[in-house]
C-alpha positions as CSV (number, residue, x, y, z in Angstrom):
1,M,101.2,126.9,47.3
2,D,100.9,123.3,47.7
3,A,100.6,122.4,51.4
4,A,101.8,118.9,51.1
5,D,105.0,120.1,49.2
6,A,105.7,122.7,51.7
7,I,105.4,120.5,54.6
8,A,107.6,117.7,52.8
9,R,110.2,120.3,52.2
10,L,110.4,121.3,55.7
11,T,110.5,117.9,57.3
12,G,112.1,115.6,54.8
13,A,109.2,113.5,54.8
14,A,106.0,112.8,52.7
15,V,102.9,113.7,54.0
16,A,99.5,111.8,53.8
17,G,96.0,112.2,54.9
18,L,96.4,116.1,54.6
19,Q,93.2,117.8,55.5
20,G,92.4,121.6,56.0
21,I,91.0,122.5,59.4
22,G,90.4,126.2,59.2
23,G,92.6,128.9,59.6
24,Q,92.9,132.5,61.1
25,H,94.8,135.8,60.5
26,L,97.0,135.2,57.5
27,W,97.3,131.3,57.1
28,R,95.5,128.2,56.8
29,H,95.6,125.2,59.3
30,Y,96.0,121.6,58.2
31,R,96.4,118.1,59.8
32,G,98.2,115.3,58.4
33,R,100.5,112.3,58.8
34,L,104.2,112.0,58.0
35,A,105.6,109.0,56.0
36,G,107.0,107.7,59.3
37,G,103.5,107.8,61.1
38,Q,103.8,111.0,63.3
39,E,100.7,113.1,63.2
40,I,101.3,116.9,62.4
41,F,99.6,120.3,62.5
42,A,100.8,122.8,60.0
43,K,100.1,126.8,59.4
44,I,100.6,127.8,55.9
45,S,100.4,131.0,54.2
46,E,100.2,131.9,50.6
47,R,102.6,134.6,51.1
48,P,105.7,135.2,53.2
49,L,105.1,136.4,56.5
50,G,108.5,137.4,57.3
51,D,109.8,136.8,61.0
52,L,106.4,135.7,62.1
53,L,106.4,132.1,62.2
54,Y,110.3,132.3,63.1
55,S,109.1,134.2,66.3
56,E,106.6,131.5,66.8
57,A,109.1,128.7,66.5
58,S,111.5,130.5,68.7
59,G,109.0,131.1,71.4
60,L,107.8,127.4,71.2
61,R,111.5,126.2,71.7
62,W,112.2,128.5,74.4
63,L,109.1,127.4,76.4
64,A,110.1,123.8,75.8
65,D,113.4,124.2,77.2
66,A,112.0,125.1,80.6
67,G,110.7,121.5,80.9
68,A,107.7,122.5,82.6
69,V,104.5,123.1,80.5
70,P,104.2,121.0,77.3
71,V,104.4,122.6,73.9
72,P,104.2,120.8,70.4
73,E,107.6,120.0,69.0
74,V,108.6,122.3,66.0
75,L,109.3,120.2,62.9
76,G,110.3,122.8,60.3
77,R,109.4,126.2,59.5
78,D,110.2,128.9,56.9
79,Q,108.7,132.4,56.1
80,N,105.5,130.6,54.6
81,A,104.9,127.6,56.7
82,L,105.1,126.3,60.3
83,V,104.9,122.5,60.9
84,L,104.5,121.1,64.3
85,S,103.7,117.9,66.1
86,W,99.8,117.1,66.5
87,V,98.3,117.6,70.0
88,P,95.4,115.1,70.7
89,P,92.4,116.9,71.7
90,G,91.2,115.9,75.5
91,S,89.2,117.6,78.1
92,P,90.1,119.9,80.8
93,G,89.3,118.3,84.1
94,P,90.2,119.6,87.7
95,A,92.9,117.6,88.3
96,A,94.6,118.7,84.8
97,A,93.8,122.3,85.8
98,E,95.7,122.1,89.2
99,R,98.6,120.2,87.2
100,F,98.6,123.0,84.7
101,G,98.8,125.6,87.6
102,R,101.7,124.0,89.0
103,E,103.7,123.3,85.7
104,L,102.8,127.1,84.8
105,A,104.5,128.2,88.1
106,R,107.7,126.2,87.1
107,L,107.8,127.8,83.5
108,H,107.7,131.3,84.7
109,A,110.4,130.2,87.5
110,A,112.7,129.3,84.6
111,G,113.3,132.9,84.0
112,A,114.5,135.0,81.5
113,D,117.9,137.2,80.8
114,G,115.6,140.4,80.9
115,F,112.1,141.7,79.9
116,G,111.6,141.0,76.2
117,A,113.2,138.4,73.9
118,P,116.3,138.3,71.2
119,W,113.6,137.4,68.3
120,P,111.2,139.6,66.9
121,G,107.8,139.5,68.5
122,F,104.3,139.1,67.2
123,I,100.8,138.6,68.7
124,A,98.5,137.2,66.3
125,S,99.6,139.2,63.2
126,L,100.8,142.2,64.9
127,P,104.3,142.9,65.5
128,L,105.6,143.0,69.1
129,D,108.6,145.2,70.1
130,N,110.6,142.7,72.0
131,E,113.7,145.2,72.7
132,P,114.9,143.8,75.9
133,A,115.3,145.7,79.2
134,R,117.1,144.4,82.1
135,G,116.7,144.9,86.1
136,A,113.9,143.8,88.1
137,D,112.6,147.2,88.4
138,A,112.4,147.6,84.6
139,W,109.0,146.0,83.7
140,P,106.8,149.1,84.5
141,R,108.7,151.2,81.8
142,W,108.9,148.2,79.3
143,Y,105.4,147.4,79.6
144,S,104.2,151.0,79.0
145,G,106.5,151.7,76.4
146,R,106.5,148.3,74.6
147,R,103.1,147.1,75.1
148,L,100.4,149.7,75.9
149,L,101.3,153.0,74.1
150,P,102.2,151.2,70.5
151,F,98.9,149.5,70.5
152,L,97.2,152.6,72.1
153,R,98.7,154.6,69.1
154,H,97.5,151.9,66.6
155,A,94.1,151.8,67.9
156,A,93.5,155.5,68.1
157,D,95.0,156.0,64.5
158,A,92.5,153.5,63.4
159,G,89.8,155.6,64.9
160,A,88.8,152.6,67.1
161,L,89.1,154.5,70.4
162,S,87.7,158.0,71.4
163,R,89.8,160.9,72.5
164,A,88.6,160.1,76.0
165,D,89.7,156.4,75.7
166,V,93.2,157.4,74.6
167,R,93.5,159.8,77.7
168,L,92.2,157.1,79.8
169,V,94.9,154.6,78.6
170,E,97.7,157.2,79.0
171,S,96.8,158.0,82.5
172,V,97.4,154.5,83.1
173,A,100.8,154.6,81.3
174,D,101.6,158.0,83.2
175,R,100.9,156.1,86.6
176,I,102.5,152.8,85.6
177,G,105.0,152.9,88.5
178,E,102.6,153.1,91.2
179,L,100.2,150.7,89.7
180,A,102.6,147.8,88.7
181,G,102.9,146.6,92.0
182,P,106.4,145.2,93.7
183,A,109.1,144.7,91.4
184,E,109.8,141.2,90.0
185,P,112.5,139.7,88.1
186,P,111.8,138.6,84.5
187,S,109.5,135.4,84.2
188,R,109.5,133.1,81.2
189,I,105.9,133.9,80.0
190,H,103.9,132.5,77.1
191,G,102.5,136.2,76.6
192,D,99.2,135.4,74.8
193,C,98.0,132.9,77.3
194,W,94.0,133.0,76.8
195,S,92.2,129.8,77.1
196,G,92.2,129.2,73.4
197,N,95.9,129.0,73.5
198,V,95.7,126.0,76.2
199,L,95.1,122.9,74.8
200,W,94.0,119.9,77.0
201,S,95.7,116.5,76.1
202,G,96.4,113.4,78.2
203,G,95.6,115.1,81.6
204,R,97.9,118.1,80.9
205,G,97.6,121.7,79.6
206,W,99.7,122.2,76.6
207,L,100.8,125.5,75.5
208,I,100.3,126.8,71.8
209,D,100.7,130.0,69.6
210,P,102.9,132.0,72.2
211,A,104.1,135.5,72.1
212,A,106.8,134.3,74.4
213,H,109.4,136.5,75.9
214,G,110.5,137.6,79.5
215,G,107.7,139.4,81.3
216,H,105.7,139.5,84.2
217,R,104.1,136.2,85.6
218,E,101.0,138.0,86.5
219,T,100.5,138.5,82.8
220,D,99.8,135.0,81.9
221,L,97.5,134.8,85.0
222,A,95.2,137.7,83.9
223,M,95.2,136.5,80.3
224,L,93.9,133.1,81.6
225,A,91.1,135.1,83.2
226,L,90.3,137.6,80.6
227,F,88.3,135.2,78.5
228,G,87.5,132.5,80.9
229,A,89.8,129.5,81.2
230,P,88.2,126.3,82.5
231,H,88.6,125.4,86.1
232,L,90.4,128.9,86.7
233,D,90.0,128.7,90.3
234,R,92.0,125.5,90.5
235,I,94.7,126.7,88.1
236,L,95.4,129.9,90.3
237,A,95.0,127.9,93.6
238,A,97.6,125.5,92.4
239,Y,99.7,128.1,91.0
240,V,99.8,130.1,94.2
241,E,100.5,127.1,96.1
242,A,103.5,126.5,94.2
243,S,104.7,130.0,93.9
244,P,103.0,132.3,95.9
245,L,102.1,135.8,94.2
246,S,102.9,139.3,95.7
247,D,100.3,141.1,97.7
248,G,97.3,142.9,95.7
249,W,98.1,140.6,92.5
250,R,94.3,140.4,92.1
251,S,93.9,143.9,91.9
252,R,96.7,144.2,89.2
253,V,94.6,141.9,86.8
254,P,92.9,144.6,84.7
255,L,96.5,146.5,84.1
256,H,97.8,143.1,82.8
257,Q,94.7,142.7,80.6
258,L,95.0,146.1,79.1
259,H,97.5,145.1,76.4
260,P,95.6,142.2,75.1
261,L,92.5,144.4,75.0
262,L,94.2,146.9,73.0
263,V,95.5,144.1,70.7
264,H,91.6,143.1,70.0
265,V,90.9,146.7,69.3
266,C,93.6,146.7,66.6
267,L,92.5,143.4,65.2
268,F,88.9,143.6,65.5
269,G,87.6,147.2,66.0
270,A,85.9,149.2,68.3
271,G,83.8,146.6,69.7
272,Y,86.5,145.9,72.3
273,A,86.5,149.6,73.2
274,A,84.3,149.4,76.2
275,Q,85.9,146.4,77.7
276,T,89.3,148.2,77.0
277,R,87.9,151.6,79.0
278,G,86.6,149.2,81.7
279,A,90.1,147.7,82.4
280,A,91.8,151.2,82.4
281,R,89.6,152.3,84.8
282,A,90.1,149.3,87.2
283,A,93.6,149.5,86.7
284,L,93.6,153.2,88.1
285,R,91.4,152.4,90.9
286,A,93.6,149.8,92.0
């Protein structure tokens, strides 16, 4: 597939200065400039990706509707390509981190109609079950049934987790009601909010590559901690000042990290088994 042709078809404008800037999973990344001068970023796959790029575009638009954390503008998409506005790179400083914490609290407070989403879910290249569940007390069962157990089965079938590991995560799922903490209404969350999906630009944190859905707000915060977001202490302090968290939230971080760790086991293999095992044990201790 010719990348320039794909971008022109989706945006209605010719593209210049197009250059490949790497790629991941099933697609390549490109940077270019439309005829009107707007800089763009594009993901382009040689083969159709079904609902994957539709899911990302839907999530970005839904996050943007909250008017809280900035996200790239969706300029066009189909089954092979997604074209977004370019976010100029910047540096994460303490003030930007604090602003991001406050804006993330506002994003979460925008809420959702239920846990899940009305569009098909994906995290990286893996499908997510976004079938909605409603009610403030629905999250534990939803998280267990839609996030933990499907990825546990995937990892076990691939031979990336031992039987003992599987039983350990199953114990978390069995006790999810007592481990989940106080019931909360669904928040508007990014869903894959690790540090690599936060771009720092113009003194703000921008969110990219969402697995957006109605979820538990502690999930985004736990993801930021999983691989070490810069100035995490400033982000969390500003968030808690803007929107206090329920007692015991720090002890529940491993529970919320368990799903993304299972995703990593599914994507990258047994190298993440020990970290997954540690998170499950910590969740049970809490």
